[in-house]
KOLGU-58939 format. One record per residue (C-alpha): z, y, x. Coordinates in pm, 1 decimal. Example, Ala and Ser with C-alpha at 12.3 -4.5 7.8 and 13.67 -1.06 7.14 Angstrom:
BEGIN
REC         up      north       east
REC      780.0     -450.0     1230.0
REC      714.0     -106.0     1367.0
END
This chain:
BEGIN
REC         up      north       east
REC    -1390.9    -2753.2    -1382.4
REC    -1172.0    -2475.4    -1238.3
REC    -1249.4    -2105.0    -1226.3
REC    -1218.8    -1958.4     -874.7
REC    -1216.7    -1592.0     -776.4
REC    -1358.6    -1501.9     -436.7
REC    -1432.3    -1215.9     -199.2
REC    -1718.5    -1263.7       46.9
REC    -1924.1    -1074.8      303.8
REC    -2302.9    -1096.6      292.7
REC    -2534.5    -1095.9      594.8
REC    -2519.2     -715.6      606.1
REC    -2139.6     -712.4      614.2
REC    -2102.7     -579.9      259.1
REC    -1807.9     -704.1       55.3
REC    -1862.8     -866.7     -284.2
REC    -1614.3     -997.8     -540.1
REC    -1690.4    -1257.6     -805.3
REC    -1590.4    -1581.4     -972.3
REC    -1742.9    -1925.0    -1013.0
REC    -1676.4    -2266.4    -1166.2
REC    -1620.7    -2569.3     -943.5
REC    -1433.8    -2899.5     -954.2
REC    -1240.8    -2830.4     -632.7
REC    -1188.0    -2539.1     -398.3
REC    -1379.2    -2732.0     -128.5
REC    -1681.0    -2750.6     -357.5
REC    -1657.4    -2376.6     -428.0
REC    -1638.7    -2299.5      -55.5
REC    -1938.3    -2524.6       10.0
REC    -2150.0    -2348.1     -254.4
REC    -2069.3    -2003.6     -114.8
REC    -2138.5    -2108.7      244.7
REC    -2471.9    -2262.1      142.7
REC    -2567.8    -1916.1       12.1
REC    -2508.3    -1770.3      358.3
REC    -2191.4    -1585.9      258.7
REC    -1881.2    -1539.5      475.4
REC    -1571.0    -1620.1      270.2
REC    -1290.3    -1367.9      304.3
REC    -1067.5    -1493.5       22.1
REC    -1094.3    -1760.8     -248.0
REC     -828.8    -1880.8     -492.6
REC     -792.9    -2021.9     -846.1
REC     -836.0    -1755.0    -1113.8
REC     -531.0    -1884.6    -1302.7
REC     -218.9    -1937.5    -1093.5
REC      -24.7    -2247.3    -1191.8
REC      348.0    -2295.2    -1155.9
REC      298.8    -2527.2     -856.7
REC       47.7    -2304.2     -675.9
REC      216.6    -1972.3     -743.3
REC      580.8    -2054.5     -792.8
REC      844.5    -2248.2     -608.3
REC      598.7    -2443.0     -392.4
REC      391.6    -2145.8     -280.2
REC      343.7    -2118.7       93.5
REC      574.2    -1860.5      249.4
REC      400.6    -1545.7      368.8
REC      475.5    -1419.8      719.1
REC      636.4    -1071.3      701.7
REC      438.3     -792.1      863.2
REC      722.5     -713.4     1105.0
REC      702.3    -1071.3     1237.8
REC      327.3    -1036.3     1295.5
REC      394.5     -716.8     1493.4
REC      663.9     -888.7     1701.5
REC      439.5    -1190.2     1768.6
REC      153.6     -960.3     1876.0
REC      378.1     -760.1     2109.5
REC      527.5    -1069.8     2271.3
REC      190.6    -1242.0     2314.9
REC       43.3     -923.2     2466.2
REC      334.1     -900.9     2713.9
REC      296.5    -1263.8     2824.9
REC      -80.7    -1242.8     2864.5
REC      -53.8     -911.6     3049.7
REC      191.4    -1079.4     3288.1
REC      -74.8    -1338.6     3377.8
REC       31.3    -1628.7     3153.8
REC     -253.4    -1849.4     3023.1
REC     -299.6    -1829.8     2645.2
REC     -184.9    -2186.1     2573.0
REC      123.2    -2146.2     2792.1
REC      208.6    -1813.1     2627.3
REC      184.7    -1967.0     2279.1
REC      403.6    -2258.1     2393.4
REC      672.8    -2016.5     2516.1
REC      662.4    -1816.7     2191.2
REC      677.5    -2130.1     1975.8
REC      979.2    -2252.8     2170.3
REC     1159.4    -1917.4     2147.2
REC     1093.7    -1856.5     1777.8
REC     1407.2    -1917.8     1569.9
REC     1237.9    -1850.8     1234.5
REC     1067.5    -2147.3     1074.0
REC      747.0    -1997.1      921.1
REC      667.5    -1798.8     1237.2
REC      743.8    -2090.9     1467.0
REC      520.5    -2322.1     1263.1
REC      243.0    -2062.5     1267.1
REC      255.8    -2026.3     1647.2
REC      264.7    -2405.9     1688.6
REC      -49.0    -2443.6     1475.1
REC     -224.4    -2173.5     1678.8
REC     -123.2    -2344.6     2003.3
REC     -254.2    -2683.4     1888.5
REC     -590.8    -2537.7     1792.5
REC     -619.2    -2341.5     2118.5
REC     -520.8    -2656.2     2308.2
REC     -802.8    -2837.8     2127.2
REC    -1057.5    -2586.5     2254.2
REC    -1067.9    -2330.9     1970.0
REC    -1073.4    -1959.4     2030.2
REC     -759.8    -1770.6     1927.5
REC     -956.7    -1573.7     1667.9
REC    -1092.9    -1897.1     1514.9
REC     -741.7    -2044.7     1502.9
REC     -606.6    -1731.3     1336.0
REC     -889.8    -1732.1     1084.0
REC     -772.9    -2074.3      964.1
REC     -437.2    -1928.2      858.6
REC     -554.5    -1826.7      508.5
REC     -510.9    -1450.2      513.3
REC     -206.1    -1430.9      740.7
REC     -412.2    -1214.9      976.9
REC     -621.4     -932.9      831.3
REC     -994.5     -886.6      887.3
REC     -911.4     -587.3     1104.6
REC     -677.9     -799.5     1318.8
REC     -933.7    -1080.8     1355.7
REC    -1216.2     -840.7     1440.5
REC    -1018.0     -684.2     1724.2
REC     -919.7    -1026.7     1859.5
REC    -1286.4    -1137.8     1855.2
REC    -1388.8     -817.5     2033.0
REC    -1116.8     -866.0     2295.5
REC    -1220.5    -1227.4     2356.7
REC    -1587.7    -1130.1     2390.1
REC    -1505.0     -854.6     2640.6
REC    -1252.5    -1066.6     2833.6
REC     -978.9     -813.6     2750.0
REC     -758.1    -1009.9     2511.2
REC     -429.6     -887.8     2662.5
REC     -531.4     -520.9     2645.6
REC     -660.9     -568.9     2292.1
REC     -331.1     -723.8     2182.3
REC     -140.9     -429.9     2333.4
REC     -358.4     -183.6     2142.4
REC     -330.6     -393.8     1828.4
REC       48.5     -403.5     1848.9
REC       56.4      -23.1     1885.7
REC     -168.2       12.5     1581.3
REC       42.1     -225.2     1367.6
REC      367.6      -63.2     1478.2
REC      231.3      283.2     1403.2
REC      110.2      172.5     1060.0
REC      443.1       11.7      974.4
REC      633.3      319.3     1096.0
REC      423.5      543.1      870.5
REC      479.5      312.4      572.8
REC      854.6      298.9      638.9
REC      873.0      678.3      660.5
REC      690.9      709.3      329.8
REC      920.8      459.3      157.3
REC     1232.2      614.3      311.8
REC     1128.1      958.7      193.6
REC     1097.4      833.3     -163.4
REC     1423.4      635.2     -178.0
REC     1659.5      931.7     -226.0
REC     1456.1     1098.5     -504.9
REC     1427.1      761.8     -678.5
REC     1805.3      715.1     -670.7
REC     1849.7     1074.4     -785.6
REC     1622.5     1020.9    -1085.7
REC     1808.1      700.4    -1175.1
REC     2134.7      893.6    -1143.8
REC     2009.3     1170.3    -1373.1
REC     1889.5      927.8    -1640.3
REC     2203.4      712.7    -1612.3
REC     2440.3     1009.6    -1631.6
REC     2265.2     1151.6    -1937.1
REC     2260.0      814.7    -2110.0
REC     2633.4      769.3    -2041.1
REC     2717.8     1115.2    -2174.1
REC     2504.8     1082.9    -2486.5
REC     2591.1      722.0    -2572.6
REC     2959.6      709.1    -2476.5
REC     3118.1     1051.2    -2410.0
REC     2973.2     1267.2    -2688.2
REC     3040.3     1015.7    -2972.9
REC     3411.3     1019.7    -2875.3
REC     3434.1     1377.7    -3008.3
REC     3268.5     1304.1    -3345.1
REC     3591.6     1183.0    -3519.9
REC     3775.8     1492.0    -3387.7
REC     3509.8     1726.1    -3526.2
REC     3512.8     1549.5    -3864.4
REC     3893.1     1558.1    -3892.8
REC     3888.8     1930.8    -3822.9
REC     3598.7     1990.1    -4067.9
REC     3399.2     2172.5    -3803.0
REC     3039.7     2260.1    -3884.1
REC     2837.2     2124.1    -3596.6
REC     2581.2     2352.6    -3426.9
REC     2216.9     2241.1    -3416.8
REC     2238.5     2158.3    -3045.0
REC     2535.9     1927.2    -3102.5
REC     2358.9     1761.6    -3396.7
REC     2052.3     1696.5    -3181.4
REC     2263.0     1546.7    -2900.9
REC     2451.2     1324.0    -3145.6
REC     2130.6     1203.6    -3311.3
REC     1979.3     1134.4    -2969.0
REC     2291.9      944.5    -2863.0
REC     2289.7      732.2    -3179.3
REC     1921.7      661.1    -3130.3
REC     1979.3      550.8    -2769.7
REC     2277.7      337.5    -2871.2
REC     2073.6      160.1    -3139.6
REC     1736.1      138.0    -2967.1
REC     1818.1      180.8    -2595.9
REC     1771.9     -184.3    -2500.6
REC     1443.9     -197.6    -2690.1
REC     1325.8      116.4    -2510.8
REC     1409.7      -38.7    -2172.9
REC     1225.7     -356.6    -2269.9
REC      930.0     -150.9    -2390.6
REC      927.0       42.7    -2061.5
REC      927.8     -281.5    -1859.7
REC      644.7     -426.7    -2067.8
REC      454.5      -97.9    -2040.7
REC      493.9      -91.6    -1662.5
REC      378.0     -454.5    -1639.9
REC       76.6     -382.8    -1862.3
REC      -11.1      -70.1    -1663.7
REC        1.9     -259.8    -1332.7
REC     -221.4     -531.7    -1481.8
REC     -451.7     -263.1    -1620.7
REC     -490.8     -107.2    -1275.5
REC     -594.3     -438.6    -1119.5
REC     -932.5     -393.9    -1282.6
REC    -1135.0     -178.1    -1037.7
REC    -1344.3      -29.2    -1319.9
REC    -1030.2      103.4    -1491.9
REC     -854.9      208.0    -1173.0
REC    -1145.5      400.5    -1017.3
REC    -1125.4      705.5    -1251.7
REC     -748.0      728.3    -1196.7
REC     -785.5      715.0     -816.6
REC    -1055.6      983.0     -827.7
REC     -836.7     1202.4    -1050.7
REC     -537.6     1162.1     -817.5
REC     -742.0     1291.9     -523.4
REC     -829.0     1606.9     -718.9
REC     -463.7     1694.9     -785.0
REC     -337.3     1984.4     -575.3
REC      -13.5     1865.9     -413.7
REC      -17.4     1490.8     -472.0
REC     -393.0     1470.2     -409.0
REC     -359.9     1645.2      -73.3
REC      -81.8     1407.7       28.6
REC     -271.0     1094.9      -79.3
REC     -592.3     1214.4       83.6
REC     -407.1     1278.4      409.8
REC     -257.8      927.0      406.7
REC     -596.4      767.8      339.0
REC     -777.1      980.0      601.2
REC     -518.2      885.4      864.0
REC     -562.0      518.6      772.5
REC     -943.2      541.0      775.1
REC     -979.1      729.3     1104.0
REC     -715.2      525.6     1288.8
REC     -867.4      193.5     1180.9
REC    -1230.3      284.3     1250.4
REC    -1143.5      459.7     1577.2
REC     -948.2      156.5     1700.1
REC    -1233.1      -79.9     1608.1
REC    -1497.8      133.9     1778.3
REC    -1280.3      166.0     2088.4
REC    -1282.3     -215.9     2109.3
REC    -1665.8     -212.8     2093.2
REC    -1690.7     -337.6     1733.3
REC    -2020.7     -219.8     1581.8
REC    -2013.5       80.9     1349.3
REC    -2140.3     -109.2     1043.4
REC    -1888.6     -391.6     1090.6
REC    -1614.7     -136.6     1150.6
REC    -1704.5       49.3      830.7
REC    -1696.0     -274.9      628.7
REC    -1352.9     -364.1      767.3
REC    -1218.2       -9.9      725.0
REC    -1323.9       -6.9      360.5
REC    -1078.3     -289.7      291.9
REC     -794.3     -108.3      469.5
REC     -823.1      200.0      245.9
REC     -636.0      157.1      -83.7
REC     -789.0      439.0     -293.7
REC    -1090.8      300.9     -480.7
REC    -1269.3      637.1     -489.5
REC    -1259.1      652.6     -108.6
REC    -1354.5      284.1      -90.1
REC    -1664.0      355.0     -297.5
REC    -1749.2      655.8      -80.9
REC    -1716.4      440.7      233.4
REC    -1944.3      177.2       81.9
REC    -2201.8      447.4        3.9
REC    -2164.4      586.5      357.3
REC    -2211.6      237.3      504.1
REC    -2542.1      197.5      319.0
REC    -2660.4      541.7      432.8
REC    -2561.4      465.0      792.6
REC    -2750.1      136.9      774.1
REC    -3059.7      330.2      663.9
REC    -3039.3      549.5      973.9
REC    -2807.6      838.9      880.4
REC    -2542.2      949.9     1123.0
REC    -2185.3      875.0     1017.1
REC    -2101.3     1243.1      968.9
REC    -2407.4     1299.8      747.6
REC    -2333.8      987.1      544.7
REC    -1971.7     1091.8      487.8
REC    -2077.9     1445.4      398.6
REC    -2318.6     1319.1      131.7
REC    -2042.0     1130.3      -48.1
REC    -1862.2     1465.6     -113.6
REC    -1527.1     1286.8      -93.3
REC    -1425.9     1338.3      268.7
REC    -1271.3     1670.9      384.3
REC    -1480.3     1914.8      585.5
REC    -1250.4     1869.3      886.5
REC    -1328.4     1495.3      901.5
REC    -1703.7     1549.5      871.2
REC    -1719.4     1824.9     1134.0
REC    -1500.0     1651.5     1392.3
REC    -1692.3     1325.3     1352.0
REC    -2017.0     1521.5     1400.1
REC    -1877.4     1671.1     1721.0
REC    -1770.5     1323.9     1837.0
REC    -2117.5     1182.3     1769.6
REC    -2287.1     1463.8     1960.2
REC    -2049.8     1422.8     2255.4
REC    -2071.7     1042.4     2253.1
REC    -1695.9     1020.5     2193.8
REC    -1677.0      905.7     1831.9
REC    -1383.6      666.1     1876.8
REC    -1179.6      928.7     2063.8
REC    -1250.1     1188.6     1796.7
REC    -1151.4      946.9     1517.5
REC     -821.3      869.6     1689.1
REC     -761.2     1243.4     1734.3
REC     -825.3     1291.4     1362.3
REC     -573.8     1014.6     1290.1
REC     -309.9     1207.3     1490.1
REC     -393.5     1529.3     1305.0
REC     -366.6     1370.3      962.2
REC      -53.2     1178.4     1058.2
REC      123.3     1500.7     1153.5
REC      -17.1     1687.9      854.6
REC       90.9     1413.2      615.0
REC      442.2     1403.6      758.2
REC      465.8     1783.0      731.6
REC      337.8     1781.8      371.2
REC      574.3     1499.1      280.5
REC      872.7     1680.1      430.5
REC      788.2     2000.0      241.1
REC      735.6     1802.6      -78.4
REC     1068.3     1621.1      -44.7
REC     1245.9     1943.8       54.4
REC     1130.3     2097.4     -273.7
REC     1168.1     1785.7     -488.7
REC     1534.9     1713.0     -418.7
REC     1667.0     2062.3     -516.1
REC     1442.5     2064.7     -825.0
REC     1575.9     1726.2     -938.8
REC     1932.1     1838.4     -868.1
REC     1875.2     2156.4    -1069.7
REC     1726.7     1959.0    -1360.1
REC     2019.2     1716.0    -1353.5
REC     2270.1     2003.1    -1353.4
REC     2088.6     2177.4    -1638.0
REC     2071.3     1866.2    -1856.7
REC     2437.2     1781.4    -1798.7
REC     2527.2     2143.3    -1877.8
REC     2334.8     2121.8    -2207.0
REC     2523.9     1807.4    -2306.8
REC     2857.2     1962.4    -2213.2
REC     2762.9     2278.7    -2402.9
REC     2693.5     2065.9    -2710.1
REC     3053.5     1941.3    -2686.9
REC     3207.0     2282.7    -2616.4
REC     3027.5     2482.7    -2889.1
REC     3220.3     2325.0    -3181.8
REC     3548.1     2364.5    -2994.7
REC     3469.7     2728.3    -2920.4
REC     3388.5     2795.5    -3287.1
REC     3720.1     2631.4    -3383.2
REC     3922.8     2851.1    -3144.7
REC     3744.0     3165.2    -3262.2
REC     3826.1     3089.1    -3625.0
REC     4200.5     3046.9    -3559.0
END
């Protein structure tokens, strides 16, 4: 028997995680489907070398999914039939995983399957959000327009993620430079002066003694400290995979002044953009909430969305349900209430996404504008302390001559 972990949707669209014993993955799938559950993800609980190592199926990069969506939207908008458009894309693709993916989609569409059904067979290559929009576009006979909107959404999401990563690259390099420079000074440069000080019988100041002791400690235990840091980081990442342990941390992060505001802005932009896009494509509110909950990464906001989904199902308006969770900002609640009253909820959500996008970028720019000078100042100060530790004995020697 093998232990499988799964994520499923029940008849109400609520997500559930769990694990079960079965001889094969087919048997596990059969048991879950017999219970009336929609399988979102299922995999062995313990990854073997063959399933998770060299022979693991290559994942399609997100940028390739965006490019495929844009090209398919262009061909369909130009009047090409779906099968013909997929044939053209498969022929033009010069990258093996993407070309094979498009060929599999074309074969299934050629056999009579819907595009959404063919994409669903690709084992997580396409997200639930992606599949839901494709289904909505097929049902409304607006697949080309839906693909255009979907490509804009994916491109916008990737642009935001790239901006966030780009903003953090320079401070990360700066921190590495600070730590590396200090380690080099304390482990290599400062010890070079020790024989000189001893030959001259100079009494070392306390600061110099502390720097020398720290340098000797790093020289003797530095590699062990690095190893310990790597193991600690690995353990911490494993620790955070448990939702019960991660939830308090996510909630605490949202309450922090600067970082919490930034994280909340990112999550609100993600939430409003996703739900607004789904509602604009005529996806039901409850289904849209269930899908949006998986897009949000902060577990505290995920839990609040799950609570809001249940309240909405019981008859509450979305704004009232979000307000009762006491997690969402007042701006989100009030603008959603206005959108509900005006019958323009999807438009108001997309407007909120623009507001939070701009606000997040502004906050991030201010944060980075302050962070870089602070790190530079700290680096200068620490290097100055080390250099002062070297100069103090020499200054005492010159004063005694």
